[in-house]
C-alpha positions, 0 to 999 in steps of 0.5 A, a space after each residue: 622478870 623485873 629486877 629490884 629497882 633499889 638493889 644495886 650491887 657490884 658485879 661478882 668475878 631449913 592427944 587427945 585429952 581423956 574425959 571421965 564421966 560418972 554413970 549418974 543414972 542409966 536414963 540420964 547417961 545418954 543425954 549427958 554424954 551426948 551433951 559432953 560430945 557436942 560441948 567438946 566438938 564446939 570447943 574444939 572448933 572454937 580453939 582452932 578458929 582461935 589458933 588460926 586468925 583470919 586473913 587480913 588483906 594488906 593496904 595498897 593495890 599491888 602496883 609498883 607505885 602502890 604496892 601491897 603493904 605487909 605489916 602483920 602475919 595476917 597479911 602474909 596469910 592473906 597472900 597465901 590464900 590469894 596466891 593465884 592472883 600474885 603474878 606481877 603484883 608488888 609487895 612490900 614489908 613495912 616493918 618487923 613481924 613476930 610470927 611465933 604465933 604461927 606455931 599453933 596455926 592450922 592445928 599445929 601445922 603452922 603457917 600455910 606456905 605462899 604458893 604450890 605446884 598448882 598455884 605458884 607465887 609470881 610477884 615481887 616481894 621486897 623485904 625492905 631490910 625488915 625481919 619476920 621472926 619465929 616463923 613455924 611450919 610443921 609440914 613433915 613429908 609435904 612437898 614445897 614447904 617454906 615461907 613461899 612454897 612454890 615461886 615462878 618468876 618471882 623476885 625476893 629481895 632484902 628479907 630476913 628470916 630470924 629463928 625459923 623452924 621449918 619441917 617439910 618433905 621434898 623441896 624445903 627451905 626457910 624462904 622458898 621450897 622451889 624457885 623457878 626463873 626467879 631471883 633472891 637478893 640480899 636475903 638471910 636466915 639466922 638465929 637458931 634456924 632449924 630446917 629439915 626435910 627429905 630431898 632438896 633441902 636448903 636453909 634459904 631455898 630447897 631447889 631453883 632452876 634458872 634463877 640467881 642468888 646474890 648477897 645472901 647468907 644463912 646461919 642454920 642447921 640444915 638436915 635431909 636425905 639427899 640434895 642438902 645445902 647451907 644456902 640451897 639443896 640443888 641449884 639446877 641449870 643456869 642457877 648462879 650463886 654469888 657473894 653468899 656465905 653459910 654458917 652452922 651445919 649441913 647433914 644429909 643421910 644419903 647423897 649430895 651434901 654441901 656447906 653451900 649447895 648439895 648439887 651445883 649445876 650453875 656458876 658459883 663465884 665469891 662464896 664461902 662456908 664455915 659450916 660443918 658438913 656431914 653426909 654419906 657420899 658426894 660430900 663437900 665443904 662448899 659443894 657436894 657434887 659440882 658440874 659448873 665453874 667455881 671461882 674465887 670461893 673457899 671453905 673451912 668447915 669440918 667434912 665427914 663422908 662415910 663413902 669415898 666421894 668427899 672433899 675439902 671443897 667439892 665432894 665429886 665433880 671434874 670441873 677445874 676450880 679457879 682460885 678456890 681453896 679449902 682449909 686442910 686442917 679444919 676440914 679434915 680433908 687433904 683432897 678436893 674433886 675438880 681441883 689441884 692439891 695446891 688449892 688445899 692450904 693450911 689454916 695459917 695460909 688461909 688467914 694470909 690474904 697474900 695466898 689469895 692470888 687474884 682476889 680483890 682485897 682493895 674493894 671487895 674482899 677483906 681480912 682481919 684477925 678479929 672477924 670471921 676467925 681471921 678468914 676472908 670476908 666480903 666488905 659488903 657482907 660482914 659475917 654474923 656475930 663472929 667476934 671475940 667479946 670480952 666478959 664485961 660487955 655484950 651485944 645483940 643483933 635483933 629487929 634491925 638494931 645492934 645494941 651494945 652494953 658494957 660495965 662503967 667499971 671497966 673503964 673502957 670507952 666505945 670507938 667507931 670507924 667506917 673501916 677496919 684499919 681506918 681512923 677511929 673516933 671515940 663515941 661521945 658520951 652524950 650519945 650513950 645511956 648510963 643505967 645501973 652501972 652500965 653504958 649502952 648504945 643502940 643503933 639502927 642498921 636497916 634505914 636507907 641510906 645505910 652508913 656502915 660502922 665498925 664498933 670496938 671497946 678497949 681495942 679488944 673487940 670488934 663487931 659490925 651489924 650483919 647487914 647487906 649494902 
């Protein structure tokens, strides 16, 4: 499988309406009622056609030199209807897409997933740092549900899903329902995401086999029955996760719930979770059940399990964990499977970088009291909207831009820096916009090359766009 050409990273250690008709006459009633029935059918047909647009073939030829250019939701619909020819084809998302209209497609079923068990997606999809927002899929009980239902040998790179609402059955994820022999780089699910299904449910991917995930994150509410995770429901044989994090909540009504993954049969390294995790059995802050190595990871989310196998980091498993930790206070768990008691730490210990023996805090990890609630974070993947913001200013991250706004009367000024603890410079006033007593600044954070910046106001708040390197 061809890997991303441009995505280079350092190596890492989810009634009908009634109709009333007067009986005008016995003779005319049959004709009149027949006309109404035909009219209703005609209007219904028209409504369905209006709700689900016609697919539009994208520009391009699907080659690496001239990929298909995805510019609108109708291009994605074309991909769904022509997935049989996707193997080895190249697709590039050219701009942000508002997919909220998909809620009315297919008489309320929403977007039809790209790929199924009988016709798999096998192409290379480059998200280009752009966002698909408001995607709706309502396939309750159906298998292989997601933007990509079933992908085999596929690469999905730098794609953002914002505020998706995905309901399916087995193998459900906002990005991919089931991924075989694939790769997912730098992808995210955020913005009030709701993902639900039955078995194998994840914010990004329901389940994967012999695949790799790197630099991905999810801020979502994920729920299912078995094998439920904040990134992936189950990472099966030889499926690795590295440089990923999760926030939000994970709920399994039965077995295998984890902040990162419900069941892990692949190596997990340099990942963390702050998600609240609830389940019946095999419940862990990071992993529900684990059968492979876990290196340099941590979890701090509250963990609730009603049966005996639950843990602060891992619910069940005998594999020794390397330099991995959990917060015994915030998780409510004093023990974890596959580890030693001294890997459970207090909150103050978890917020002290000297605690993390062997972790690279010079170039990979960082820690700061105003970012990620004081817990470690990856320098190349600063957490999503976790700063303390004073009342006199606000910010939002949307459609590839960070927009900040604060009151002129506050007397504060805006500063920026390339490092948290580096030198700060004041943003010149000619770069700011002043309107109705408020200063504002809007900056893009998806253009290449990306110049990462931190911003602060009055030295009281610190934020950075949530973006992959």
